[in-house]
VMD Tcl script that draws the C-alpha trace (Angstrom):
set ca {
  {105.75 73.36 184.44}
  {109.27 72.58 183.25}
  {111.59 69.64 182.85}
  {112.56 67.59 185.89}
  {114.87 64.71 186.68}
  {112.41 62.16 185.28}
  {113.30 63.01 181.70}
  {116.31 65.06 180.63}
  {116.20 67.05 177.41}
  {118.51 64.54 175.70}
  {115.89 61.84 176.24}
  {113.23 63.68 174.27}
  {114.08 62.77 170.70}
  {110.65 62.69 169.03}
  {107.27 64.34 169.46}
  {105.80 61.28 171.18}
  {108.40 61.70 173.94}
  {106.90 65.08 174.80}
  {103.45 63.53 175.01}
  {104.83 60.88 177.35}
  {106.32 63.60 179.52}
  {102.96 65.38 179.64}
  {101.24 62.13 180.58}
  {103.68 61.62 183.46}
  {103.65 65.19 184.77}
  {100.38 67.01 184.06}
  {97.51 66.49 186.45}
  {94.92 64.06 185.16}
  {92.17 66.61 184.50}
  {94.38 68.95 182.48}
  {95.97 66.10 180.53}
  {92.62 64.56 179.60}
  {91.20 67.95 178.64}
  {93.88 68.25 175.97}
  {94.31 64.61 174.95}
  {90.64 63.68 174.71}
  {88.40 63.61 171.66}
  {84.70 63.56 170.96}
  {82.48 60.64 171.96}
  {84.19 57.28 171.35}
  {87.29 59.03 169.96}
  {87.26 57.17 166.66}
  {88.39 60.23 164.73}
  {90.97 61.11 167.37}
  {92.66 57.73 166.91}
  {92.28 57.71 163.14}
  {94.04 61.06 162.77}
  {97.26 59.33 163.76}
  {96.75 55.92 162.15}
  {95.59 57.39 158.82}
  {99.05 58.78 158.09}
  {100.40 55.24 158.30}
  {98.09 54.18 155.46}
  {100.13 56.29 153.03}
  {103.42 55.10 151.57}
  {106.31 57.15 150.23}
  {107.79 56.35 146.81}
  {111.28 57.90 146.88}
  {113.28 58.56 143.71}
  {117.05 58.47 143.91}
  {120.05 59.95 142.05}
  {118.02 62.61 140.27}
  {119.32 65.60 142.22}
  {121.88 66.71 144.78}
  {120.25 66.61 148.24}
  {123.32 67.73 150.21}
  {121.44 70.83 151.26}
  {117.67 71.18 151.64}
  {115.66 74.37 151.40}
  {112.36 74.17 153.29}
  {111.47 77.87 153.10}
  {108.12 78.89 151.65}
  {105.36 81.46 152.05}
  {101.85 81.32 153.44}
  {99.52 84.10 152.31}
  {102.58 85.86 150.92}
  {104.42 85.86 154.25}
  {107.78 84.02 154.42}
  {108.37 81.13 156.82}
  {111.51 79.03 157.20}
  {109.73 75.68 157.02}
  {106.11 74.58 156.41}
  {105.24 73.55 159.97}
  {103.18 76.05 161.94}
  {101.25 76.11 165.20}
  {97.51 75.55 165.16}
  {95.15 77.58 167.35}
  {94.43 75.94 170.68}
  {93.02 77.60 173.74}
  {94.08 77.93 177.34}
  {97.84 77.50 177.12}
  {98.13 78.81 180.66}
  {96.70 75.49 181.86}
  {100.08 73.87 181.20}
  {102.53 76.75 181.71}
  {102.22 80.18 183.34}
  {103.68 81.93 180.28}
  {101.00 80.31 178.11}
  {100.58 81.73 174.63}
  {103.36 84.26 175.22}
  {105.89 81.44 175.30}
  {104.33 79.68 172.32}
  {104.44 82.86 170.25}
  {108.07 83.51 171.13}
  {109.02 79.96 170.15}
  {107.27 80.23 166.78}
  {108.89 83.61 166.12}
  {112.36 82.30 167.01}
  {111.87 79.46 164.51}
  {110.53 81.88 161.88}
  {107.22 80.15 161.42}
  {103.58 81.07 162.00}
  {101.49 80.80 165.14}
  {97.71 80.96 164.92}
  {96.37 82.44 168.15}
  {93.09 81.07 169.46}
  {90.17 83.33 170.30}
  {90.26 81.32 173.54}
  {93.77 82.42 174.40}
  {94.51 82.99 178.08}
  {96.50 86.09 177.13}
  {95.08 88.87 175.00}
  {96.05 89.16 171.35}
  {97.81 92.43 172.19}
  {99.91 90.80 174.92}
  {100.88 87.98 172.54}
  {101.81 90.47 169.81}
  {103.98 92.43 172.25}
  {105.68 89.21 173.40}
  {106.82 88.38 169.86}
  {106.54 91.60 167.85}
  {108.46 90.29 164.84}
  {106.70 86.93 164.67}
  {104.17 85.91 162.03}
  {100.76 85.49 163.64}
  {97.25 84.67 162.45}
  {94.19 85.20 164.61}
  {91.68 82.36 164.89}
  {88.11 83.61 164.98}
  {84.60 82.40 165.63}
  {81.82 84.58 164.29}
  {79.81 85.34 167.39}
  {76.04 85.97 167.50}
  {77.17 89.44 168.56}
  {78.55 90.71 165.26}
  {79.80 93.91 166.89}
  {81.99 91.82 169.18}
  {83.31 89.97 166.13}
  {84.07 93.26 164.40}
  {85.86 94.48 167.50}
  {88.05 91.38 167.64}
  {88.95 91.69 163.95}
  {89.88 95.36 164.28}
  {92.06 94.57 167.30}
  {93.81 91.81 165.34}
  {94.45 94.19 162.45}
  {95.87 96.86 164.78}
  {98.05 94.29 166.55}
  {99.80 93.16 163.37}
  {98.16 89.78 162.76}
  {98.54 88.77 159.12}
  {95.55 86.48 158.63}
  {92.13 85.55 159.98}
  {91.53 81.85 160.57}
  {87.76 81.39 160.69}
  {86.73 78.14 162.39}
  {83.45 76.83 160.96}
  {83.11 73.40 162.61}
  {81.79 74.56 165.99}
  {78.22 75.88 165.80}
  {77.66 74.80 169.42}
  {79.73 74.10 172.50}
  {80.72 70.44 172.61}
  {80.80 67.80 175.34}
  {83.59 65.28 175.64}
  {82.98 62.10 177.60}
  {86.31 62.16 179.40}
  {85.72 65.70 180.67}
  {82.29 64.67 181.93}
  {83.59 61.52 183.63}
  {86.49 63.42 185.19}
  {84.14 66.21 186.31}
  {86.53 68.67 184.70}
  {86.02 72.22 185.94}
  {88.04 75.10 184.56}
  {90.49 76.34 187.21}
  {89.50 79.68 188.71}
  {92.68 81.42 187.56}
  {91.95 80.71 183.88}
  {90.51 83.63 181.92}
  {89.84 84.28 178.25}
  {92.35 87.05 177.75}
  {90.67 88.55 174.69}
  {87.51 89.28 176.68}
  {88.87 90.51 180.00}
  {88.08 94.10 180.90}
  {89.13 93.74 184.52}
  {91.32 90.77 185.40}
  {90.44 91.15 189.08}
  {86.80 90.34 188.45}
  {85.91 87.74 191.08}
  {82.66 86.54 189.58}
  {84.12 85.69 186.18}
  {82.06 82.98 184.47}
  {84.29 81.04 182.10}
  {81.52 78.90 180.62}
  {79.33 81.91 179.91}
  {82.21 83.68 178.16}
  {83.03 80.63 176.05}
  {79.43 79.88 175.04}
  {79.02 83.38 173.62}
  {81.65 82.63 170.96}
  {79.53 80.30 168.81}
  {76.62 80.98 166.47}
  {74.48 78.03 165.40}
  {72.93 80.20 162.67}
  {76.26 80.79 160.91}
  {76.14 80.41 157.12}
  {78.28 81.02 154.06}
  {76.83 84.52 153.74}
  {78.61 85.33 157.01}
  {81.88 84.18 155.46}
  {81.26 86.62 152.61}
  {80.46 89.34 155.13}
  {83.75 88.74 156.97}
  {85.72 88.66 153.73}
  {84.28 92.05 152.75}
  {84.66 93.48 156.23}
  {88.40 92.86 156.71}
  {91.37 93.35 154.42}
  {93.28 90.50 156.10}
  {93.61 87.20 154.24}
  {90.72 84.93 155.25}
  {91.32 81.22 155.76}
  {88.38 78.91 156.53}
  {89.25 76.14 159.01}
  {87.28 72.92 159.43}
  {86.74 71.91 155.81}
  {86.37 68.14 155.28}
  {84.61 67.86 151.90}
  {85.13 68.99 148.33}
  {81.69 70.60 148.46}
  {82.59 72.88 151.36}
  {85.96 73.66 149.78}
  {84.16 74.86 146.65}
  {81.72 76.91 148.76}
  {84.66 78.54 150.51}
  {86.43 79.36 147.25}
  {83.20 80.81 145.86}
  {83.08 83.09 148.90}
  {86.48 84.47 147.92}
  {88.53 83.03 150.77}
  {92.31 83.09 150.57}
  {92.86 79.68 152.11}
  {91.12 76.43 153.00}
  {92.22 74.61 156.12}
  {91.53 70.87 156.21}
  {90.86 69.97 159.83}
  {88.60 67.92 162.06}
  {89.58 69.98 165.10}
  {91.92 67.26 166.31}
  {88.99 64.88 166.72}
  {87.48 67.13 169.39}
  {84.21 68.10 167.68}
  {82.16 65.58 165.67}
  {83.30 61.99 166.02}
  {83.26 59.55 163.07}
  {84.42 62.11 160.52}
  {87.42 61.15 158.37}
  {91.01 61.85 159.25}
  {92.23 65.10 157.76}
  {94.93 63.43 155.68}
  {92.30 61.17 154.07}
  {90.34 64.11 152.63}
  {93.27 66.36 151.77}
  {93.64 65.22 148.16}
  {89.88 65.61 147.58}
  {89.95 69.18 148.87}
  {93.07 70.07 146.88}
  {91.40 68.84 143.68}
  {88.27 70.85 144.43}
  {90.22 74.03 145.15}
  {92.17 73.56 141.90}
  {94.85 76.10 142.76}
  {92.43 78.95 143.48}
  {93.66 79.34 147.05}
  {96.19 77.79 149.42}
  {95.35 74.61 151.35}
  {96.56 73.76 154.86}
  {96.11 70.78 157.18}
  {96.17 69.91 160.85}
  {95.09 66.96 163.04}
  {97.38 64.00 163.64}
  {100.76 65.39 162.50}
  {103.50 63.90 164.68}
  {106.53 63.21 162.44}
  {108.50 64.69 159.60}
  {107.23 61.96 157.28}
  {103.66 62.97 158.20}
  {104.54 66.47 157.04}
  {106.13 65.18 153.84}
  {103.03 63.13 152.99}
  {100.73 66.11 153.52}
  {102.91 68.35 151.35}
  {102.97 65.72 148.60}
  {99.17 65.51 148.73}
  {98.90 69.25 148.17}
  {99.09 71.07 151.51}
  {100.97 74.36 151.45}
  {101.86 73.88 155.11}
  {100.80 71.79 158.09}
  {99.92 72.93 161.58}
  {100.42 71.19 164.93}
  {98.21 71.58 168.00}
  {98.77 69.12 170.84}
  {102.53 68.67 170.18}
  {103.09 72.38 170.82}
  {101.16 72.12 174.09}
  {103.22 69.10 175.16}
  {106.39 71.06 174.45}
  {104.99 73.99 176.42}
  {104.26 71.69 179.37}
  {107.81 70.38 179.27}
  {109.78 73.61 179.23}
  {107.75 76.62 178.15}
  {109.15 78.51 175.17}
  {112.22 76.25 174.94}
  {110.02 73.15 174.91}
  {107.83 74.42 172.06}
  {110.94 75.37 170.13}
  {112.40 71.90 170.69}
  {109.26 70.27 169.26}
  {109.46 72.50 166.17}
  {113.17 71.79 165.77}
  {112.57 68.03 165.89}
  {109.85 68.17 163.25}
  {111.90 70.48 161.05}
  {114.91 68.15 161.27}
  {112.78 65.08 160.56}
  {111.23 66.74 157.51}
  {114.64 67.75 156.19}
  {115.95 64.20 156.51}
  {112.80 62.69 154.97}
  {113.16 65.05 152.00}
  {116.77 64.02 151.45}
  {115.93 60.33 151.66}
  {113.10 60.85 149.16}
  {115.26 62.69 146.66}
  {113.91 66.19 147.36}
  {116.16 69.21 147.80}
  {113.41 71.82 148.09}
  {109.66 71.92 148.59}
  {109.03 72.24 144.85}
  {110.62 68.82 144.42}
  {107.86 67.23 146.51}
  {105.42 65.96 143.90}
  {102.08 64.18 144.14}
  {103.56 60.92 142.88}
  {105.82 60.75 145.95}
  {102.96 59.35 148.03}
  {100.33 56.67 147.45}
  {97.69 55.06 149.60}
  {98.64 51.60 150.84}
  {95.87 50.12 148.70}
  {98.07 50.89 145.69}
  {100.17 47.86 146.58}
  {97.16 45.59 147.02}
  {95.91 45.97 143.46}
  {96.27 42.88 141.27}
  {99.21 43.16 138.91}
  {98.59 42.15 135.29}
}
mol new
graphics top color blue
foreach p $ca { graphics top sphere $p radius 0.5 }
foreach p [lrange $ca 0 end-1] q [lrange $ca 1 end] { graphics top cylinder $p $q radius 0.2 }
display resetview
């Protein structure tokens, strides 16, 4: 799906505009599949509103902000700016080029894309589409450990530079909107990483997806994976200091603060609200990342000030993909990059090292009685 006369490219000036386009142009079932959250969607809503509870405290005239440098590294790999693409499945639902287009957009912007296990194209196809791009592979540890090993070895051979282990999905989940809408996966959708013969007519999507999760998963399996692969291991789905410490004790290379975009367990806190707690617990022993709810450059700035090495976006990339494929994803990234650059300048920051913890406070800071 690409842009039409309803909304020209010049009218899309912020990430929310891309969501509006998706709302107007995607069919209801596909739109709700991506937009929905778990149960009553409390966490889904709070992911966005929580960012608004934090206030920026800019400092002026301390440095020249004529030019801003947003370059950094994640797991030792350079990126041009600290906004990357989170793993999300089934990109082909919104555009025929699916994850191929998303990977090309990320590569053209010199940032990282994390490819979902549930990609509609295989990891090899995605690697070939953007051979010079930085890619991580998102992984579930399956009950079939040999299948997990096979996926990891394929990722290593295909040039992926990190493993992003998702730990917040021991079971398949049910979302109320999907149930009410009687959402059924379209017959043309396949899990590309598990297709032996794409012409198979009796392909069972639900059976393939359910085999990804292991309800018996434990921290010993994280240690096993860390020992099994030489790739940096990042654990995604951490929402407490206790789990952050467990992860560090397992020798992981990164902790990823995420509530899965509000799509797993409802009533958990917004990612931004637990970021500082996790950063304190990690105490510099590994890098910390965040997703869920990021929509503006100031959102990114707040997360960086609270200790994230980089942030990742999920739905915004899909909305860009729905709008105009690779070009749409790139446009979303360009908007966020530009917004972050401006927010840095207006906060007195010329580079990422200038972004300090004292730049951001919770709104309750201004409600305290003054002596």
